[in-house]
C-alpha positions, 0 to 999 in steps of 0.5 A: 604405407600409402594410407599412413601418409594420407593420415599424416597429411590430414593431420598437418592440415587440421592442426592450423584449422583447429588453431584458427577456431579459437574464441576471441570474442563472445557476445550474447546478441539476444541481450538488450544493449540499452541501459535499464530504465526500470529498477528501485532507483531507475527512472520507473519502478513499480511494486505491490505493497500491503499496510496495516495501521491503527486508529489513533487519537480520540473522537468527538464527544458522543462517539467513544472508540475501542482502540487497538486492533478493534479500530484499524485500517488494512491497505493492499495496492500497487505503486509506480515511482517516477524518479526525477533525480537521485534525491527526488521522485513522484509516486502514484498509488492505486489501492484497496483500503478497509477502515474499521471503527469499533464503537465503545459501549461502556464509555459514556453516552453516545450520540445519535444515531448511535444511542442504543447499547449493543454487544458490538458495534462497528462502522466499516468502509470498503474504499478504492483509493488513489494517492499522489506522493512527493519523495525526498531521498536521504543521502548526499552521494548517489546511491546504487539501484536500491530504494534507499531511505526516504520521506514521501509527502502524500495526499489521497482520496477515493470513493467508498465502495461499501459503507456499513453500520453493523450491530451484534447482540446476544439473544437467549432465544435466538443466540446472536442477532446481527443487523447490518445497515448498508450505505446509511445516510449518515456514513460518508461515501468518499474519504480522503486526506494527507499523510507522511511515509518514512522508509528504508528499503521495503519497510516504512512507517505511515501516518495518514490524517483524514481530512474529509468527514467519515460521518455526514449530517442528515436533515434530522441529525448531525453525528460526531466525528470519529478519530481522523488519524491512522498510524501503521507499517507498510511492507513493499514487495520488490 
């Protein structure tokens, strides 16, 4: 009987204690309480991207190009955006760019040093580029933490890490002969220009116009200039 009273007394004492342990407020002290500073529409935002564009427009006389996928530019890089307001931001890019001009062999005479005819002939530039941009965002009302629709005004430039003039010819005795001239004096060592990017979210239409010459004069010749315009698409990884 004495044991029964002891169990009853313990139960009476435990009931208020259990009630007092009810959770009234729960917080995660490990979570940062500072407002977020990074994100698509925060003060700072960085992301990777890739783009592919086709060379557009004609070249000077004496340097006919094969258009389409034969003459194109591929870019891979990273971008940092600094947001000033909901409608204004600055961007800085660092990227690798591969520019390729394919010369047509059956579209009239070619100027020196490209007078000889070949099965294929290309001018290629492997370039490290930096780019600065002024971003204007569309919309009259503040938007959420998204990139939104924007227009970028761009200026870019950088050194050519490698500049090559390559020709390929079929030979009945040797199969195919490929000759590559590395950094010949008539290929420029620096390329730069201006551009425009119109985007929404992670997709953008990009056009860039090269202001610097891709071919430079030497003591013995003054080569014509290939097309300066490249138009393409860009996709960003957010």
